N, C-alpha and C positions, 0 to 999 in steps of 0.2 A: 364643849362636847360635840362630837361629830354625828352621833345618832340623833334622829329626830323623834324617836320613840323610847318609851321606858315603861316599866310596870307600875300600876296604880299604887302599890304599896309604898313606893318611894315618895309619892305626893303625900300620902297619909303620915308618913314619918316626919316629913317637913312640917305639915300642919300641926302635928302634936309636939314639935320641937324635940324629937327624939333622934339620937344618933343610932347608927346600926348596932353598935355595941350595946347600948341601953335596951334597944328593942329586942335584941337577941336574948338578953337576960330576962326581960319581962315575958317573952314568948317561950322560954326554955328551949331555945334552938341554939346550936353552937354558932359562934361568930362567923366562921368560914362559910357555913351553909347559908346563914342569913345574908351575908354579902352576895353570894351567888344568886339567891332568891331575889333580893332587891335589884340586882343587876340584870335580872331576866335570864340568867345563865343556868339556873336550876329550877325545876318545877317545885312548887310547894304541894306535895302530894296531899290528898284529901284530909287525912287526920292532922297533919302538921299545918296545913293551910287553915283549917278550922281553928286550931289552937292559936295561930298567929292572929287571925281575924278577931277572935274573942279577946285576946290579951290587948289588942290595940283599939278595942271598942268599935270595930267595924260592924255595922248593923245590917248590911246588905248580904248578898250571897257571897260566901268566902271566895268562890272561884273568880268573881269579878275583881277582887283585890289584886289578883296576879295576872290580869289581862294587860296587854300592851295598850298604851294610850299615847296620843300625840303630845309633844311638848308645847 
């Protein structure tokens, strides 16, 4: 991977052993959107971000889940 940053949700999916497809089903987000969100190419707007955070068991501020982090 050439980028040294990614969004935190990607780490959470890896920790939980979830594929993007499985996470999309759990979060009730279409697969294409979930790919773009995990890739940092699409924002997880507040309502959708909260739904994703809850479905994945994120206990912090949902906005933090979609912040860029260093690899």
